[in-house]
C-alpha positions in Angstrom: 0.0 0.0 0.0 1.5 3.3 -1.0 1.8 6.0 1.7 0.1 9.3 1.7 2.9 11.6 0.6 3.3 15.0 2.4 5.3 15.9 -0.7 7.7 13.3 -2.0 10.6 13.5 0.4 13.0 10.7 1.3 12.1 10.7 5.0 8.8 9.2 4.2 10.4 6.2 2.6 11.8 4.8 5.8 9.2 2.1 6.2 9.5 0.6 2.7 12.6 2.0 1.0 14.4 -1.4 1.2 11.5 -3.6 0.1 12.7 -4.1 -3.4 13.0 -7.8 -4.3 15.8 -7.0 -6.8 14.1 -9.1 -9.5 15.3 -6.7 -12.3 11.9 -6.8 -14.1 11.7 -3.0 -13.9 14.6 -2.5 -16.4 15.9 -5.7 -17.9 14.8 -9.2 -17.0 11.9 -11.3 -17.7 8.1 -10.9 -17.8 6.6 -9.3 -14.8 4.0 -11.7 -13.4 4.8 -14.1 -12.0 8.5 -13.6 -11.3 9.7 -17.0 -12.7 10.8 -15.9 -16.1 8.1 -17.8 -18.0 6.9 -16.4 -21.3 3.6 -14.6 -20.8 1.0 -13.8 -23.4 1.3 -10.2 -24.8 0.1 -7.5 -24.6 -1.3 -7.1 -21.1 1.3 -8.9 -19.0 4.5 -9.2 -21.0 6.5 -6.0 -20.7 8.8 -5.1 -23.6 12.5 -6.0 -23.6 13.5 -2.4 -23.6 11.8 -0.6 -20.8 13.9 2.1 -19.2 15.4 4.8 -21.5 18.2 6.0 -19.2 19.4 2.4 -18.6 19.3 1.7 -22.3 21.3 4.8 -23.0 23.9 4.8 -20.2 24.1 1.0 -19.8 24.8 1.1 -16.1 22.6 -0.3 -13.3 22.6 2.9 -11.3 20.6 4.5 -14.1 17.8 1.9 -13.7 14.9 1.9 -11.2 16.5 -0.8 -9.2 19.9 0.9 -9.1 18.3 4.2 -8.0 16.4 2.4 -5.2 19.7 1.0 -3.9 21.4 4.4 -4.1 18.4 6.0 -2.2 18.6 3.4 0.5 22.3 3.9 1.0 21.9 7.7 1.1 18.9 7.5 3.5 20.9 5.3 5.9 23.9 7.7 5.7 26.1 5.1 4.0 26.6 7.1 0.8 27.0 10.8 0.0 25.1 12.7 -2.7 27.6 13.4 -5.5 27.6 14.3 -9.2 27.0 10.8 -10.3 24.0 10.4 -7.9 22.5 13.6 -9.3 23.0 12.4 -12.9 21.3 9.1 -12.0 18.2 10.6 -10.5 17.8 13.5 -13.0 18.2 11.2 -16.0 15.0 9.4 -15.2 12.3 10.3 -17.8 9.4 9.9 -15.3 7.9 7.6 -17.9 6.4 5.4 -15.1 6.9 2.1 -16.9 8.6 0.9 -13.8 5.5 1.8 -11.8 3.4 -0.2 -14.2 5.7 -3.2 -13.7 6.3 -2.9 -10.0 2.9 -1.9 -8.7 3.7 -2.6 -4.9 6.9 -0.5 -4.8 6.3 2.2 -7.4 9.9 3.1 -8.1 9.2 6.5 -9.7 8.4 7.9 -6.3 11.9 7.2 -5.1 13.2 9.3 -7.9 10.9 12.2 -7.0 11.9 11.9 -3.4 15.6 12.0 -4.1 15.3 15.0 -6.4 13.6 16.8 -3.6 16.4 15.7 -1.2 19.0 16.9 -3.7 17.4 20.4 -4.0 16.7 20.8 -0.2 20.3 20.0 0.6 21.5 22.7 -1.8 23.0 20.8 -4.6 23.0 22.2 -8.1 20.6 20.5 -10.5 21.8 19.7 -14.0 21.4 21.4 -17.4 18.9 24.2 -17.9 16.6 23.1 -15.1 17.5 25.9 -12.7 17.0 28.5 -15.4 13.6 27.1 -16.2 12.6 27.1 -12.5 13.7 30.8 -12.4 11.6 31.5 -15.5 8.5 30.2 -13.9 9.0 32.4 -10.9 9.9 35.5 -12.9 7.6 35.2 -15.9 5.0 32.6 -15.2 6.2 30.3 -18.0 9.1 27.9 -18.6 10.5 29.9 -21.4 11.0 33.2 -19.5 8.8 35.1 -22.0 7.8 38.5 -20.5 5.0 39.1 -22.9 2.0 36.8 -23.1 1.2 36.0 -26.7 -2.2 36.7 -28.2 -2.7 33.1 -29.2 -6.4 33.0 -28.7 -7.1 36.8 -29.2 -9.2 36.3 -32.4 -11.8 34.3 -30.5 -12.5 37.0 -28.0 -12.9 34.4 -25.3 -14.2 35.6 -21.9 -11.9 35.2 -18.9 -14.6 33.8 -16.7 -17.0 30.9 -17.2 -17.8 27.3 -16.2 -15.8 25.7 -19.0 -12.2 27.0 -19.0 -9.6 26.0 -21.6 -6.1 25.7 -20.0 -3.6 25.9 -22.9 -0.3 25.5 -21.0 3.2 26.8 -21.8 3.9 24.7 -25.0 0.6 25.4 -26.8 0.6 29.0 -25.8 4.1 29.9 -26.8 5.3 27.2 -29.2 2.2 25.6 -30.8 -0.5 28.2 -31.1 -2.1 26.4 -34.0 -2.9 23.5 -31.7 -4.5 25.7 -29.1 -6.6 27.5 -31.7 -7.7 24.1 -33.2 -8.8 22.9 -29.8 -10.9 26.1 -29.2 -12.5 25.7 -32.7 -13.5 22.1 -31.9 -15.0 23.0 -28.5 -16.9 26.0 -29.9 -18.2 24.0 -32.8 -19.8 21.7 -30.2 -21.6 24.7 -28.7 -19.4 24.9 -25.6 -19.1 28.4 -24.1 -15.4 28.2 -23.6 -13.4 30.7 -21.6 -9.7 31.2 -21.2 -7.7 33.0 -18.5 -5.6 34.9 -21.1 -2.5 36.5 -19.7 -3.6 35.5 -16.2 -2.9 31.8 -17.0 0.3 30.7 -15.4 2.5 27.6 -15.8 1.1 24.5 -14.1 4.4 24.1 -12.3 5.2 20.6 -13.4 8.8 21.6 -14.0 9.1 22.7 -10.4 7.9 19.3 -9.2 10.0 17.4 -11.7 13.1 19.4 -10.7 12.5 18.6 -7.0 11.4 22.0 -5.8 8.2 21.0 -4.0 7.8 24.2 -2.0 7.6 26.3 -5.2 5.4 23.7 -6.8 2.8 23.9 -4.1 2.8 27.7 -4.3 2.2 27.5 -8.1 -0.5 24.9 -7.6 -2.4 26.9 -5.0 -2.2 30.1 -7.1 -3.4 28.3 -10.3 -6.4 26.6 -8.6 -7.4 29.9 -6.9 -7.3 31.7 -10.3 -9.5 29.1 -11.9 -11.9 29.0 -8.9 -12.2 32.8 -9.0 -12.9 32.6 -12.8 -15.9 30.4 -12.0 -14.5 27.1 -13.4 -16.7 24.0 -13.1 -14.6 22.1 -15.7 -11.0 22.8 -16.8 -10.2 21.4 -20.3 -6.5 20.8 -20.7 -4.7 20.0 -24.0 -1.3 19.3 -22.5 -0.6 15.7 -21.2 1.8 17.1 -18.6 -0.6 19.8 -17.4 -3.4 17.3 -17.2 -1.4 14.9 -15.1 -0.2 17.7 -12.9 -3.7 18.9 -12.1 -5.2 15.5 -11.8 -2.5 13.6 -9.9 -0.4 16.2 -8.1 -2.6 19.1 -7.3 -5.1 16.6 -5.7 -2.4 15.5 -3.2 -3.9 16.5 0.1 -0.7 18.2 1.1 -0.6 20.3 -2.1 -4.1 21.5 -2.8 -6.4 18.5 -2.2 -9.8 18.0 -3.7 -10.3 20.5 -6.6 -13.4 22.6 -6.9 -13.7 21.8 -10.6 -13.5 18.8 -12.9 -10.3 18.2 -14.9 -10.6 16.7 -18.4 -8.1 16.1 -21.2 -9.0 17.4 -24.7 -9.0 13.8 -26.1 -11.5 12.7 -23.5 -13.9 15.5 -24.3 -13.5 15.1 -28.1 -14.3 11.4 -27.8 -17.3 12.2 -25.7 -18.6 14.9 -28.0 -18.3 12.6 -31.0 -20.1 9.7 -29.3 -22.9 12.1 -28.4 -23.2 13.4 -31.9 -22.2 17.0 -31.0 -19.4 17.0 -33.5 -19.0 15.2 -36.8 -15.9 13.9 -38.6 -16.7 14.5 -42.3 -13.5 15.0 -44.4 -11.6 11.8 -45.3 -7.9 11.8 -44.4 -6.1 9.2 -46.3 -3.3 8.3 -44.0 -1.8 5.2 -42.2 -1.2 6.4 -38.7 0.2 5.1 -35.5 -0.4 6.6 -32.1 2.2 7.4 -29.5 0.8 7.2 -26.0 2.3 10.1 -24.0 3.7 8.8 -20.7 1.9 11.5 -18.7 -1.4 10.8 -20.4 -1.2 7.0 -20.7 0.5 5.4 -17.7 0.2 8.5 -15.5 -3.5 9.0 -16.1 -4.9 5.9 -17.8 -6.1 7.6 -21.0 -5.5 5.0 -23.7 -8.9 4.3 -25.3 -10.2 7.8 -26.2 -7.4 8.8 -28.6 -7.8 5.5 -30.5 -11.6 5.8 -30.6 -11.1 9.2 -32.2 -8.6 8.0 -34.8 -10.7 5.0 -35.7 -13.7 7.3 -36.3 -11.9 9.6 -38.7 -12.8 8.7 -42.3 -9.9 7.4 -44.4 -7.5 6.7 -41.5 -5.9 3.3 -40.9 -4.5 2.9 -37.4 -1.6 0.5 -36.9 0.0 0.0 -33.5 3.8 0.0 -32.8 5.4 -2.9 -31.1 5.2 -1.0 -27.8 1.9 0.7 -27.2 -0.7 1.4 -24.5 0.7 0.7 -21.1 4.0 -0.5 -22.6 4.4 2.6 -24.9 8.1 3.7 -25.0 8.9 7.2 -23.8 9.7 9.9 -26.4 12.7 10.8 -24.3 11.7 14.4 -23.3 11.1 13.1 -19.8 8.7 15.7 -18.4 11.1 18.3 -20.0 13.8 17.3 -17.5 15.9 14.9 -19.6 15.3 17.1 -22.7 17.0 20.0 -20.9 19.5 18.1 -18.7 20.5 15.2 -21.0 19.6 16.3 -24.6 21.7 13.6 -26.3 19.9 10.8 -24.3 16.6 12.5 -25.1 17.4 12.6 -28.8 18.5 8.9 -29.0 15.3 7.8 -27.2 13.1 9.8 -29.6 15.1 8.5 -32.6 14.4 4.9 -31.5 10.7 5.7 -31.1 10.4 7.4 -34.4 12.0 4.5 -36.3 9.5 2.2 -34.5 6.7 4.4 -35.7 8.0 4.6 -39.3 8.1 0.8 -39.5 4.3 0.7 -39.4 2.9 4.0 -40.5 3.5 7.2 -42.5 2.2 9.5 -39.8 2.9 9.6 -36.1 0.1 11.0 -34.0 0.3 12.0 -30.3 -1.6 14.1 -27.8 1.2 15.8 -25.9 2.8 19.1 -27.0 6.2 18.1 -25.5 6.3 14.8 -27.3 5.2 16.6 -30.5 7.9 19.2 -30.4 10.6 16.7 -29.4 9.7 14.3 -32.1 9.6 17.0 -34.8 13.0 18.3 -33.8 14.6 14.8 -33.7 13.0 13.8 -37.0 14.5 16.9 -38.6 18.0 16.6 -37.1 18.2 12.8 -37.7 16.6 12.8 -41.2 13.7 10.5 -40.4 10.9 11.0 -42.9 7.6 10.7 -41.1 4.8 13.1 -40.6 4.2 14.1 -37.0 0.9 15.6 -36.0 -1.1 16.4 -32.9 -4.4 14.5 -32.6 -6.4 17.7 -32.2 -5.1 19.0 -35.5 -6.3 15.8 -37.3 -9.7 16.3 -35.7 -9.9 19.9 -36.8 -9.0 18.9 -40.3 -11.6 16.2 -40.6 -14.1 18.7 -39.2 -12.9 21.1 -41.9 -12.1 23.7 -39.2 -8.5 24.1 -40.5 -6.9 23.5 -43.9 
């Protein structure tokens, strides 16, 4: 039984931090149930051979969930000091949560989050651009440090108050405005009176949590929830997989915010529901063979697997083919909650490259529902010369609804 975390600090692991059976299923060996190395039928039980991106890249056990658990135990018992290699080990984790899917009793990802907090609270420097991004959130309210809020949704003249509020997030607002606009068009076409906080919308704070700064994360969470509450939100519709997981899983921690005064729903969930209820129609045929990449923060972290596939299967002309690793066993894009993308860019690139080649083997178009995955895949495909179309699911929906060209 997992404990109720005050935050995610190492002190709370004293009762179970050394419970690992060292079976190795979290990163290398065997099927996962039972632990006797028998072959199990795919797809539900048989985890893929390659599971842990940092272990696959660095090739050392201390970059695996099991290795990190051993390090955390030693550090907790004052038998090992935090050093540069320890910091590299814990910050190279992509937070993909495949180890949590495999090791349900222990949930190794929480050890990573606890150690990151331990590293920050003891005053150690965190790697790469993570400190800069943390400072950006504090000074500018977004991870990019942009002082001026772009007029991404200005043409829609959306009210800043209402029961249904669209939360666009940093990536869609600053890097992918076309996706944010497509989402609003879809929602408005269904007759939803959508609102948006405009320049009052702040970063969800996911980077603060992922970087180990839980005090600043709680502050951001409380401020964001209060803004949405004051705006009259009854339902918050989020297009970012990371923002969605942050609101749904982290804000609701009783020691962060607790029960939220509004419903939180991902854009793929509401699009699937609107289509089923006949409130939107998919009319234009899109002749493509597509494969769907399950974002880690939408799939394993939140359990949203069916709705994106229901949408794709309903679009005229689309043929959906699955990659070898999909659903609960989907391989990470490598961006790692933006942590590995900014701290270990070479590892992030190699992980994305592997995933892109896996997609290209079955389809001509890779579809996803996460702006971070989308941006990372597009950049890697360009730099590595991998010829595959990469598109956000909402953009495909907007096209089949003839809302965009």
